[in-house]
Every structure is written in structure tokens, then in C-alpha cells.
py3Dmol code that shows the C-alpha trace and the ligand (Angstrom):
import py3Dmol

protein = """\
ATOM      1  CA  MET A   1       5.414 -18.729   1.347  1.00  0.00           C
ATOM      2  CA  ILE A   2       2.245 -17.839   3.118  1.00  0.00           C
ATOM      3  CA  ASN A   3      -0.222 -15.157   1.922  1.00  0.00           C
ATOM      4  CA  SER A   4      -2.312 -14.391   5.010  1.00  0.00           C
ATOM      5  CA  HIS A   5      -4.921 -12.266   3.362  1.00  0.00           C
ATOM      6  CA  CYS A   6      -6.365 -12.547  -0.206  1.00  0.00           C
ATOM      7  CA  HIS A   7      -9.851 -12.176  -1.570  1.00  0.00           C
ATOM      8  CA  LEU A   8      -9.741 -15.097  -4.019  1.00  0.00           C
ATOM      9  CA  ASN A   9     -13.638 -15.061  -3.514  1.00  0.00           C
ATOM     10  CA  ASP A  10     -13.921 -11.681  -5.215  1.00  0.00           C
ATOM     11  CA  ALA A  11     -15.532 -11.643  -8.626  1.00  0.00           C
ATOM     12  CA  GLN A  12     -12.525 -10.277 -10.237  1.00  0.00           C
ATOM     13  CA  PHE A  13     -11.178 -13.781 -10.023  1.00  0.00           C
ATOM     14  CA  ASP A  14     -14.152 -15.457 -11.369  1.00  0.00           C
ATOM     15  CA  ASN A  15     -12.738 -16.000 -14.924  1.00  0.00           C
ATOM     16  CA  ASP A  16      -9.244 -17.232 -14.058  1.00  0.00           C
ATOM     17  CA  ARG A  17      -9.213 -18.357 -10.377  1.00  0.00           C
ATOM     18  CA  GLU A  18      -7.534 -21.570 -11.096  1.00  0.00           C
ATOM     19  CA  GLN A  19      -4.684 -19.900 -13.074  1.00  0.00           C
ATOM     20  CA  VAL A  20      -4.245 -17.364 -10.211  1.00  0.00           C
ATOM     21  CA  ILE A  21      -3.904 -19.953  -7.699  1.00  0.00           C
ATOM     22  CA  ASN A  22      -1.519 -21.801  -9.947  1.00  0.00           C
ATOM     23  CA  ASN A  23       0.602 -18.654 -10.441  1.00  0.00           C
ATOM     24  CA  PHE A  24       0.737 -18.421  -6.539  1.00  0.00           C
ATOM     25  CA  LEU A  25       1.917 -21.961  -6.304  1.00  0.00           C
ATOM     26  CA  ARG A  26       4.471 -21.590  -9.045  1.00  0.00           C
ATOM     27  CA  ALA A  27       5.810 -18.442  -7.279  1.00  0.00           C
ATOM     28  CA  GLY A  28       6.569 -20.465  -4.216  1.00  0.00           C
ATOM     29  CA  GLY A  29       3.209 -20.224  -2.418  1.00  0.00           C
ATOM     30  CA  ASP A  30       2.511 -22.728   0.267  1.00  0.00           C
ATOM     31  CA  ALA A  31      -0.881 -21.507   1.738  1.00  0.00           C
ATOM     32  CA  ALA A  32      -3.171 -18.633   1.423  1.00  0.00           C
ATOM     33  CA  ILE A  33      -6.033 -17.398   3.591  1.00  0.00           C
ATOM     34  CA  CYS A  34      -9.164 -16.502   1.587  1.00  0.00           C
ATOM     35  CA  VAL A  35     -10.842 -13.637   3.621  1.00  0.00           C
ATOM     36  CA  ALA A  36     -14.570 -12.834   3.509  1.00  0.00           C
ATOM     37  CA  TRP A  37     -16.369  -9.493   3.990  1.00  0.00           C
ATOM     38  CA  ASP A  38     -19.985 -10.568   4.094  1.00  0.00           C
ATOM     39  CA  ILE A  39     -22.140 -13.643   4.335  1.00  0.00           C
ATOM     40  CA  GLU A  40     -21.973 -14.470   0.535  1.00  0.00           C
ATOM     41  CA  SER A  41     -18.174 -13.990   0.351  1.00  0.00           C
ATOM     42  CA  SER A  42     -17.895 -16.232   3.510  1.00  0.00           C
ATOM     43  CA  LYS A  43     -19.681 -19.093   1.724  1.00  0.00           C
ATOM     44  CA  LYS A  44     -17.756 -18.479  -1.457  1.00  0.00           C
ATOM     45  CA  ALA A  45     -14.508 -18.572   0.537  1.00  0.00           C
ATOM     46  CA  GLN A  46     -15.467 -21.884   2.119  1.00  0.00           C
ATOM     47  CA  GLN A  47     -16.176 -23.462  -1.205  1.00  0.00           C
ATOM     48  CA  ILE A  48     -12.868 -22.321  -2.704  1.00  0.00           C
ATOM     49  CA  ALA A  49     -10.961 -23.594   0.395  1.00  0.00           C
ATOM     50  CA  GLU A  50     -12.733 -26.967   0.348  1.00  0.00           C
ATOM     51  CA  THR A  51     -11.711 -27.583  -3.246  1.00  0.00           C
ATOM     52  CA  HIS A  52      -7.994 -26.426  -2.983  1.00  0.00           C
ATOM     53  CA  ASN A  53      -5.590 -27.966  -0.609  1.00  0.00           C
ATOM     54  CA  GLU A  54      -3.522 -24.729  -0.086  1.00  0.00           C
ATOM     55  CA  ILE A  55      -6.420 -22.421   0.620  1.00  0.00           C
ATOM     56  CA  TYR A  56      -7.766 -21.676   4.096  1.00  0.00           C
ATOM     57  CA  TYR A  57     -10.464 -19.193   4.865  1.00  0.00           C
ATOM     58  CA  SER A  58     -12.231 -16.847   7.128  1.00  0.00           C
ATOM     59  CA  ILE A  59     -15.816 -16.001   7.800  1.00  0.00           C
ATOM     60  CA  GLY A  60     -16.893 -12.460   8.803  1.00  0.00           C
ATOM     61  CA  VAL A  61     -18.702  -9.231   7.959  1.00  0.00           C
ATOM     62  CA  HIS A  62     -16.645  -6.129   7.149  1.00  0.00           C
ATOM     63  CA  PRO A  63     -17.641  -2.764   8.613  1.00  0.00           C
ATOM     64  CA  ASP A  64     -18.796  -1.544   5.126  1.00  0.00           C
ATOM     65  CA  ASN A  65     -21.568  -4.397   5.169  1.00  0.00           C
ATOM     66  CA  VAL A  66     -22.863  -4.172   8.543  1.00  0.00           C
ATOM     67  CA  GLU A  67     -26.500  -4.291   7.259  1.00  0.00           C
ATOM     68  CA  ASP A  68     -25.567  -7.885   6.216  1.00  0.00           C
ATOM     69  CA  PHE A  69     -24.853  -8.976   9.731  1.00  0.00           C
ATOM     70  CA  ASN A  70     -27.074 -11.316  11.506  1.00  0.00           C
ATOM     71  CA  GLU A  71     -25.554 -13.022  14.458  1.00  0.00           C
ATOM     72  CA  LYS A  72     -27.562 -16.250  14.325  1.00  0.00           C
ATOM     73  CA  GLU A  73     -26.741 -16.634  10.625  1.00  0.00           C
ATOM     74  CA  LEU A  74     -23.053 -16.013  11.090  1.00  0.00           C
ATOM     75  CA  GLU A  75     -22.815 -18.287  14.028  1.00  0.00           C
ATOM     76  CA  ASN A  76     -24.640 -21.069  12.233  1.00  0.00           C
ATOM     77  CA  LEU A  77     -22.186 -20.664   9.365  1.00  0.00           C
ATOM     78  CA  ILE A  78     -19.217 -20.877  11.769  1.00  0.00           C
ATOM     79  CA  ILE A  79     -20.759 -24.100  13.398  1.00  0.00           C
ATOM     80  CA  SER A  80     -21.275 -25.763   9.980  1.00  0.00           C
ATOM     81  CA  SER A  81     -17.875 -24.693   8.758  1.00  0.00           C
ATOM     82  CA  LEU A  82     -16.234 -26.183  11.770  1.00  0.00           C
ATOM     83  CA  ASN A  83     -18.297 -29.289  11.861  1.00  0.00           C
ATOM     84  CA  ASN A  84     -21.029 -30.250   9.400  1.00  0.00           C
ATOM     85  CA  LYS A  85     -22.372 -32.994  11.383  1.00  0.00           C
ATOM     86  CA  GLU A  86     -21.835 -32.263  15.208  1.00  0.00           C
ATOM     87  CA  LYS A  87     -23.837 -29.130  16.086  1.00  0.00           C
ATOM     88  CA  SER A  88     -23.041 -28.752  19.898  1.00  0.00           C
ATOM     89  CA  HIS A  89     -20.477 -26.139  20.874  1.00  0.00           C
ATOM     90  CA  GLN A  90     -18.417 -28.786  22.837  1.00  0.00           C
ATOM     91  CA  ASN A  91     -18.146 -31.128  19.734  1.00  0.00           C
ATOM     92  CA  VAL A  92     -17.133 -28.299  17.529  1.00  0.00           C
ATOM     93  CA  ILE A  93     -14.209 -27.445  19.820  1.00  0.00           C
ATOM     94  CA  ALA A  94     -13.196 -31.039  20.160  1.00  0.00           C
ATOM     95  CA  LYS A  95     -13.181 -31.296  16.278  1.00  0.00           C
ATOM     96  CA  ARG A  96     -11.175 -28.227  16.063  1.00  0.00           C
ATOM     97  CA  SER A  97      -8.467 -29.782  18.345  1.00  0.00           C
ATOM     98  CA  TYR A  98      -8.422 -32.686  15.943  1.00  0.00           C
ATOM     99  CA  HIS A  99      -7.979 -30.301  13.144  1.00  0.00           C
ATOM    100  CA  LYS A 100      -4.720 -28.819  14.449  1.00  0.00           C
ATOM    101  CA  ASN A 101      -3.246 -32.479  14.775  1.00  0.00           C
ATOM    102  CA  ALA A 102      -4.375 -33.433  11.388  1.00  0.00           C
ATOM    103  CA  VAL A 103      -2.865 -30.404   9.803  1.00  0.00           C
ATOM    104  CA  ALA A 104       0.479 -30.896  11.626  1.00  0.00           C
ATOM    105  CA  ILE A 105       0.661 -34.344  10.033  1.00  0.00           C
ATOM    106  CA  SER A 106      -0.509 -33.281   6.636  1.00  0.00           C
ATOM    107  CA  THR A 107       1.855 -30.281   6.236  1.00  0.00           C
ATOM    108  CA  LYS A 108       5.049 -32.404   6.811  1.00  0.00           C
ATOM    109  CA  ASN A 109       5.076 -33.500   3.099  1.00  0.00           C
ATOM    110  CA  GLY A 110       2.727 -31.384   1.402  1.00  0.00           C
ATOM    111  CA  PHE A 111      -0.914 -31.539   2.069  1.00  0.00           C
ATOM    112  CA  ASN A 112      -2.872 -34.811   2.475  1.00  0.00           C
ATOM    113  CA  SER A 113      -6.163 -34.598   0.560  1.00  0.00           C
ATOM    114  CA  GLU A 114      -7.648 -37.685   2.655  1.00  0.00           C
ATOM    115  CA  GLN A 115      -6.905 -35.744   5.965  1.00  0.00           C
ATOM    116  CA  SER A 116      -7.811 -32.216   4.763  1.00  0.00           C
ATOM    117  CA  ALA A 117     -11.263 -33.412   3.404  1.00  0.00           C
ATOM    118  CA  GLU A 118     -12.175 -34.428   7.116  1.00  0.00           C
ATOM    119  CA  ILE A 119     -11.101 -31.022   8.639  1.00  0.00           C
ATOM    120  CA  SER A 120     -12.425 -27.584   8.829  1.00  0.00           C
ATOM    121  CA  LYS A 121     -10.273 -25.110   6.953  1.00  0.00           C
ATOM    122  CA  LEU A 122     -11.897 -22.215   8.633  1.00  0.00           C
ATOM    123  CA  VAL A 123      -9.029 -20.526  10.451  1.00  0.00           C
ATOM    124  CA  ALA A 124     -10.197 -17.029  11.429  1.00  0.00           C
ATOM    125  CA  ILE A 125     -13.036 -14.644  11.787  1.00  0.00           C
ATOM    126  CA  GLY A 126     -12.720 -11.658   9.417  1.00  0.00           C
ATOM    127  CA  GLU A 127     -12.371  -9.175   8.135  1.00  0.00           C
ATOM    128  CA  ILE A 128     -14.073  -7.179  10.892  1.00  0.00           C
ATOM    129  CA  GLY A 129     -13.563  -3.838  12.367  1.00  0.00           C
ATOM    130  CA  LEU A 130     -14.350  -0.078  11.943  1.00  0.00           C
ATOM    131  CA  ASP A 131     -14.268   1.943   8.664  1.00  0.00           C
ATOM    132  CA  TYR A 132     -15.117   5.654   9.040  1.00  0.00           C
ATOM    133  CA  PHE A 133     -13.632   6.469   5.784  1.00  0.00           C
ATOM    134  CA  HIS A 134     -16.544   4.901   3.973  1.00  0.00           C
ATOM    135  CA  ASN A 135     -19.258   5.612   6.591  1.00  0.00           C
ATOM    136  CA  LYS A 136     -19.284   7.961   9.538  1.00  0.00           C
ATOM    137  CA  GLU A 137     -22.890   7.884  10.060  1.00  0.00           C
ATOM    138  CA  ASN A 138     -23.286   4.435  11.515  1.00  0.00           C
ATOM    139  CA  LYS A 139     -20.385   4.233  14.133  1.00  0.00           C
ATOM    140  CA  ALA A 140     -22.460   2.759  16.814  1.00  0.00           C
ATOM    141  CA  GLU A 141     -23.711  -0.075  14.615  1.00  0.00           C
ATOM    142  CA  GLN A 142     -20.216  -0.735  13.328  1.00  0.00           C
ATOM    143  CA  LYS A 143     -18.930  -1.054  16.810  1.00  0.00           C
ATOM    144  CA  ARG A 144     -21.742  -3.392  17.903  1.00  0.00           C
ATOM    145  CA  VAL A 145     -21.169  -5.689  14.929  1.00  0.00           C
ATOM    146  CA  PHE A 146     -17.411  -5.571  15.492  1.00  0.00           C
ATOM    147  CA  ILE A 147     -17.761  -6.490  19.159  1.00  0.00           C
ATOM    148  CA  LYS A 148     -20.293  -9.361  18.494  1.00  0.00           C
ATOM    149  CA  GLN A 149     -17.861 -10.833  16.032  1.00  0.00           C
ATOM    150  CA  ILE A 150     -14.998 -10.749  18.411  1.00  0.00           C
ATOM    151  CA  GLU A 151     -17.239 -12.626  20.925  1.00  0.00           C
ATOM    152  CA  LEU A 152     -18.085 -15.154  18.340  1.00  0.00           C
ATOM    153  CA  ALA A 153     -14.350 -15.669  17.657  1.00  0.00           C
ATOM    154  CA  ASN A 154     -13.695 -16.128  21.294  1.00  0.00           C
ATOM    155  CA  LYS A 155     -16.538 -18.625  21.681  1.00  0.00           C
ATOM    156  CA  TYR A 156     -15.234 -20.683  18.662  1.00  0.00           C
ATOM    157  CA  GLN A 157     -11.463 -20.206  19.694  1.00  0.00           C
ATOM    158  CA  LEU A 158     -10.678 -18.522  16.386  1.00  0.00           C
ATOM    159  CA  PRO A 159      -8.341 -15.440  15.824  1.00  0.00           C
ATOM    160  CA  ILE A 160      -9.765 -12.290  14.322  1.00  0.00           C
ATOM    161  CA  ILE A 161      -8.591 -10.369  11.127  1.00  0.00           C
ATOM    162  CA  ILE A 162      -9.088  -6.608  11.892  1.00  0.00           C
ATOM    163  CA  HIS A 163      -9.834  -3.929   9.227  1.00  0.00           C
ATOM    164  CA  CYS A 164      -9.472  -0.276  10.471  1.00  0.00           C
ATOM    165  CA  ARG A 165      -9.612   2.810   8.357  1.00  0.00           C
ATOM    166  CA  GLU A 166      -9.703   6.268   9.724  1.00  0.00           C
ATOM    167  CA  ALA A 167     -11.012   4.762  13.075  1.00  0.00           C
ATOM    168  CA  TYR A 168      -7.793   4.257  14.982  1.00  0.00           C
ATOM    169  CA  GLY A 169      -8.951   5.627  18.391  1.00  0.00           C
ATOM    170  CA  ASP A 170     -12.295   3.578  18.543  1.00  0.00           C
ATOM    171  CA  THR A 171     -10.743   0.439  17.305  1.00  0.00           C
ATOM    172  CA  LEU A 172      -7.956   0.583  19.897  1.00  0.00           C
ATOM    173  CA  GLU A 173     -10.569   1.202  22.650  1.00  0.00           C
ATOM    174  CA  ILE A 174     -12.371  -2.000  21.660  1.00  0.00           C
ATOM    175  CA  LEU A 175      -9.366  -3.999  21.256  1.00  0.00           C
ATOM    176  CA  LYS A 176      -8.111  -2.977  24.755  1.00  0.00           C
ATOM    177  CA  GLN A 177     -11.389  -4.336  26.104  1.00  0.00           C
ATOM    178  CA  PHE A 178     -10.698  -7.760  24.742  1.00  0.00           C
ATOM    179  CA  ALA A 179      -6.961  -8.047  25.005  1.00  0.00           C
ATOM    180  CA  PRO A 180      -5.080 -10.325  25.472  1.00  0.00           C
ATOM    181  CA  PHE A 181      -6.429 -12.194  22.554  1.00  0.00           C
ATOM    182  CA  LYS A 182      -5.912 -15.802  23.639  1.00  0.00           C
ATOM    183  CA  PHE A 183      -6.778 -16.975  20.003  1.00  0.00           C
ATOM    184  CA  GLY A 184      -5.035 -14.212  18.234  1.00  0.00           C
ATOM    185  CA  ALA A 185      -5.731 -10.804  16.537  1.00  0.00           C
ATOM    186  CA  VAL A 186      -4.123  -9.243  13.429  1.00  0.00           C
ATOM    187  CA  MET A 187      -4.481  -5.779  12.155  1.00  0.00           C
ATOM    188  CA  HIS A 188      -4.435  -6.298   8.413  1.00  0.00           C
ATOM    189  CA  CYS A 189      -3.094  -4.009   5.689  1.00  0.00           C
ATOM    190  CA  TYR A 190      -1.122  -1.923   8.210  1.00  0.00           C
ATOM    191  CA  SER A 191      -1.125   1.733   7.490  1.00  0.00           C
ATOM    192  CA  GLY A 192      -0.931   3.384  10.786  1.00  0.00           C
ATOM    193  CA  SER A 193       2.053   4.936  12.695  1.00  0.00           C
ATOM    194  CA  LEU A 194       4.903   3.234  14.514  1.00  0.00           C
ATOM    195  CA  GLU A 195       3.556   4.446  17.731  1.00  0.00           C
ATOM    196  CA  TYR A 196       0.151   2.773  17.080  1.00  0.00           C
ATOM    197  CA  ALA A 197       1.723  -0.327  15.955  1.00  0.00           C
ATOM    198  CA  ASN A 198       3.680  -0.549  19.111  1.00  0.00           C
ATOM    199  CA  GLU A 199       0.389  -0.028  21.021  1.00  0.00           C
ATOM    200  CA  LEU A 200      -1.064  -3.064  19.209  1.00  0.00           C
ATOM    201  CA  ILE A 201       1.987  -5.267  19.728  1.00  0.00           C
ATOM    202  CA  LYS A 202       1.745  -4.538  23.431  1.00  0.00           C
ATOM    203  CA  LEU A 203      -1.729  -5.850  23.454  1.00  0.00           C
ATOM    204  CA  GLY A 204      -0.453  -9.101  21.710  1.00  0.00           C
ATOM    205  CA  ILE A 205      -1.883  -8.082  18.273  1.00  0.00           C
ATOM    206  CA  LYS A 206      -0.014  -9.006  15.082  1.00  0.00           C
ATOM    207  CA  ILE A 207       0.506  -6.770  12.153  1.00  0.00           C
ATOM    208  CA  SER A 208       0.236  -7.576   8.422  1.00  0.00           C
ATOM    209  CA  PHE A 209       1.631  -5.757   5.496  1.00  0.00           C
ATOM    210  CA  THR A 210       0.197  -5.465   1.934  1.00  0.00           C
ATOM    211  CA  GLY A 211       1.853  -4.090  -1.278  1.00  0.00           C
ATOM    212  CA  THR A 212       1.341  -0.610   0.152  1.00  0.00           C
ATOM    213  CA  VAL A 213       4.693  -0.930   1.741  1.00  0.00           C
ATOM    214  CA  THR A 214       6.231  -0.933  -1.776  1.00  0.00           C
ATOM    215  CA  TYR A 215       4.813   2.506  -2.535  1.00  0.00           C
ATOM    216  CA  LYS A 216       7.342   5.318  -2.733  1.00  0.00           C
ATOM    217  CA  ASN A 217       5.093   7.607  -0.520  1.00  0.00           C
ATOM    218  CA  ALA A 218       4.544   4.922   2.076  1.00  0.00           C
ATOM    219  CA  VAL A 219       7.100   6.508   4.506  1.00  0.00           C
ATOM    220  CA  ASN A 220       5.179   5.532   7.731  1.00  0.00           C
ATOM    221  CA  VAL A 221       4.493   1.850   6.730  1.00  0.00           C
ATOM    222  CA  LYS A 222       8.093   1.375   5.619  1.00  0.00           C
ATOM    223  CA  GLU A 223       9.291   2.647   8.913  1.00  0.00           C
ATOM    224  CA  VAL A 224       6.900   0.238  10.737  1.00  0.00           C
ATOM    225  CA  ALA A 225       7.972  -2.716   8.525  1.00  0.00           C
ATOM    226  CA  LYS A 226      11.617  -1.959   9.067  1.00  0.00           C
ATOM    227  CA  THR A 227      11.376  -1.435  12.955  1.00  0.00           C
ATOM    228  CA  ILE A 228       8.901  -3.881  14.607  1.00  0.00           C
ATOM    229  CA  PRO A 229      10.030  -7.160  15.971  1.00  0.00           C
ATOM    230  CA  LEU A 230      10.436  -9.967  13.459  1.00  0.00           C
ATOM    231  CA  ASN A 231       7.976 -12.200  15.348  1.00  0.00           C
ATOM    232  CA  SER A 232       5.107  -9.505  15.317  1.00  0.00           C
ATOM    233  CA  PHE A 233       4.139  -9.543  11.601  1.00  0.00           C
ATOM    234  CA  PHE A 234       3.318 -11.446   8.495  1.00  0.00           C
ATOM    235  CA  LEU A 235       2.627 -10.980   4.849  1.00  0.00           C
ATOM    236  CA  GLU A 236      -0.447 -10.474   2.576  1.00  0.00           C
ATOM    237  CA  THR A 237      -1.712  -8.991  -0.652  1.00  0.00           C
ATOM    238  CA  ASP A 238      -5.363  -8.074  -0.010  1.00  0.00           C
ATOM    239  CA  CYS A 239      -5.706  -8.786  -3.626  1.00  0.00           C
ATOM    240  CA  PRO A 240      -7.308  -8.034  -6.065  1.00  0.00           C
ATOM    241  CA  TYR A 241      -6.639  -4.455  -4.345  1.00  0.00           C
ATOM    242  CA  LEU A 242      -3.503  -2.683  -3.746  1.00  0.00           C
ATOM    243  CA  ALA A 243      -1.076  -4.387  -6.074  1.00  0.00           C
ATOM    244  CA  PRO A 244       2.597  -3.933  -5.071  1.00  0.00           C
ATOM    245  CA  VAL A 245       5.184  -2.255  -7.298  1.00  0.00           C
ATOM    246  CA  PRO A 246       5.889  -3.182 -10.100  1.00  0.00           C
ATOM    247  CA  HIS A 247       2.095  -3.988 -10.707  1.00  0.00           C
ATOM    248  CA  ARG A 248       0.648  -1.009  -8.985  1.00  0.00           C
ATOM    249  CA  GLY A 249      -2.770   0.076 -10.433  1.00  0.00           C
ATOM    250  CA  LYS A 250      -3.427  -3.217 -11.933  1.00  0.00           C
ATOM    251  CA  ARG A 251      -5.382  -6.238 -10.565  1.00  0.00           C
ATOM    252  CA  ASN A 252      -3.406  -7.705  -7.570  1.00  0.00           C
ATOM    253  CA  GLU A 253      -3.099 -11.491  -7.262  1.00  0.00           C
ATOM    254  CA  PRO A 254      -1.748 -13.818  -4.337  1.00  0.00           C
ATOM    255  CA  ALA A 255       1.523 -14.554  -6.056  1.00  0.00           C
ATOM    256  CA  TYR A 256       2.554 -10.877  -5.619  1.00  0.00           C
ATOM    257  CA  VAL A 257       3.033 -11.386  -2.053  1.00  0.00           C
ATOM    258  CA  LYS A 258       6.761 -12.048  -3.018  1.00  0.00           C
ATOM    259  CA  TYR A 259       7.046  -8.272  -3.714  1.00  0.00           C
ATOM    260  CA  VAL A 260       5.893  -7.504  -0.320  1.00  0.00           C
ATOM    261  CA  ALA A 261       8.396  -9.933   1.052  1.00  0.00           C
ATOM    262  CA  GLU A 262      11.245  -8.587  -1.056  1.00  0.00           C
ATOM    263  CA  CYS A 263      10.596  -4.991  -0.057  1.00  0.00           C
ATOM    264  CA  ILE A 264      10.420  -5.610   3.668  1.00  0.00           C
ATOM    265  CA  ALA A 265      13.527  -7.915   3.578  1.00  0.00           C
ATOM    266  CA  ALA A 266      15.406  -5.038   1.867  1.00  0.00           C
ATOM    267  CA  LEU A 267      14.104  -2.538   4.533  1.00  0.00           C
ATOM    268  CA  ARG A 268      15.363  -4.882   7.273  1.00  0.00           C
ATOM    269  CA  ASN A 269      18.681  -5.624   5.573  1.00  0.00           C
ATOM    270  CA  MET A 270      18.007  -9.431   5.599  1.00  0.00           C
ATOM    271  CA  SER A 271      17.574 -12.174   2.954  1.00  0.00           C
ATOM    272  CA  VAL A 272      14.114 -12.684   1.344  1.00  0.00           C
ATOM    273  CA  THR A 273      14.520 -16.389   2.239  1.00  0.00           C
ATOM    274  CA  ASP A 274      14.928 -15.530   5.883  1.00  0.00           C
ATOM    275  CA  LEU A 275      12.240 -12.962   5.988  1.00  0.00           C
ATOM    276  CA  ILE A 276       9.683 -15.484   4.345  1.00  0.00           C
ATOM    277  CA  SER A 277      10.760 -18.135   6.680  1.00  0.00           C
ATOM    278  CA  ALA A 278      10.173 -15.949   9.906  1.00  0.00           C
ATOM    279  CA  THR A 279       6.857 -14.602   8.638  1.00  0.00           C
ATOM    280  CA  ASP A 280       5.593 -17.974   7.581  1.00  0.00           C
ATOM    281  CA  GLN A 281       6.297 -19.358  10.968  1.00  0.00           C
ATOM    282  CA  ASN A 282       4.427 -16.391  12.542  1.00  0.00           C
ATOM    283  CA  ALA A 283       1.329 -17.066  10.214  1.00  0.00           C
ATOM    284  CA  ILE A 284       1.414 -20.906  10.665  1.00  0.00           C
ATOM    285  CA  LYS A 285       1.328 -20.404  14.468  1.00  0.00           C
ATOM    286  CA  PHE A 286      -1.229 -17.671  14.343  1.00  0.00           C
ATOM    287  CA  PHE A 287      -3.793 -19.546  12.034  1.00  0.00           C
ATOM    288  CA  ASN A 288      -2.849 -22.927  13.626  1.00  0.00           C
ATOM    289  CA  LEU A 289      -2.014 -24.228  10.282  1.00  0.00           C
ATOM    290  CA  LYS A 290       0.483 -26.506  12.001  1.00  0.00           C
TER     291      LYS A 290
END
"""
ligand_1 = """\
1
ZN
Zn -9.186 -7.363 2.680
"""
view = py3Dmol.view(width=600, height=400)
view.addModel(protein, "pdb")
view.setStyle({"model": 0}, {"cartoon": {"style": "trace"}})
view.addModel(ligand_1, "xyz")
view.setStyle({"model": 1}, {"stick": {}})
view.zoomTo()
view.show()
């Protein structure tokens, strides 16, 4: 079971991070993507991923933190993450191709620490996007930072993880400029309409669902999760936020992705095993985990 978006790098996990990761593994977790929101959390995500076989990570600046964005600093972090020794762009790309092969071998029978020590576990740029709920005053700056990070993702052949809150029109406009996303794009914590989801899917963009799908009043999200093609989405928790029922209101953790799976499987009238197997395949392909 893959959790495509958690914030294990959040301070809320500082006291019991090992326990929380163990809970995930015991619940049937195979891999989780630790997602960043600024420079500090990018470095922390890297450190967590480099010390845990099952954890991969992203680097990026969330629209709430645009003042933290420095293109050169972020690019340097990406380069050093992809390859500590070889600095040139070409070498980074070559190393990344090697990474794919190495992971394919190591995932066959669990993860091989010897191989994973040599590969980069940076698998995406994110979370990036637009958030007009928290700040409507700096729209132009948010767009600039979003676009710069999409360009960086393309340059280093990485998929993007998109955050969008109350900025659907502007987000879609930017995404249309860059589609099709050769290296992948996912709209995380989906909370829009079915119509909007279909627009994204037409552009080749994936959808990921959090625990919000389990909430009683989440009529639209339930409809989307029930309707869109099985190959177009995957699962996440966005923990420590948005804990699914039956833990709603408490701290969320990666293991709770199983409640997201159970809810969507029931909506789609299929077994939880089949749902997880399909969404795992989608996530593995998307993040190049195999
Ligand atoms: Zn998030």
C-alpha cells in the first residue's frame, strides 16, 4: 500500500516519527512520499527518506511560502539530491535513469539498502501551486513561483505535486500551458468538482484523494472518487492534517491511508485489495518507484 503524500517532516511527528512509520508498515504500507512545503521541510524530507527504505520525498515551495522561494537555492538542492557528486545537468539525468533500474531490482523482494544507498529518493517537485484561500494579495508572485518550479521539474525530469485552494481558474490556465506533462502531474487532496477533475484528466493530470473523501458532507469528492477512471488516481493522507473517519479531528498519520482506500473501494463497489493494487500501480508508475 502506497501513501503518495504525507508530511512526515512536520514537527507534529518529531516525538514519535519512528513509531508512526512502523504503524504504517504494520498496516501494510510499502512506500510513502514525504512531501515538502519550503526549503527547510525539503531538507528534512530528504533526511527522513535517506534513513528509511520505504520513504521517498519531494522538494518544493508551497504557495503559502513564496517568500521562501529562491530559484538558485532550490535548484541546487535538487541537484545535490539527485546526485551529490556529479554537478552537471547531464550527469544528473544519467544518474536518474540508473535510479529507475536500481529501484526496479530492489523492489522485487523488498528494498535492498545497499542499492538504495546509492540512489536518489527524490521523486517529485512539490507541493507547489496556488492558494488564494490563505493569500489573495500576492497572486502574481504565487503564479511566478509555481511556473518556475514547473520549469525546474521539467528540467530535471520530475513529476509535480500540485496544491490548489480557491484558485481553480488560474491553476488550470497555468497547467494548460504546460500540458501534456511528460514527467507527470498530480492534483493532490482533490476537492473540486467532477467537471474540473475531468478537465485535469484530459490534460493527463492525475488526482489524489485524502481522508476528506470519508467525510459525510464531502458529496462532490465522493462523486469524483466513484466516477473517474481507475487509472487516473491514487491515495494519500496529507497527514498530520485531514484525518479520515474514524479519526477525524485528531492527528492524522500515514497508516490511515487504509481508511481512504476502504472508503473509495466501497464507493466503487470493488474490493479494498483490488483498489489498493490498482492505485499502487498508478503511484509506482507516476513516481518511477519501479
Ligand atoms: Zn500536503
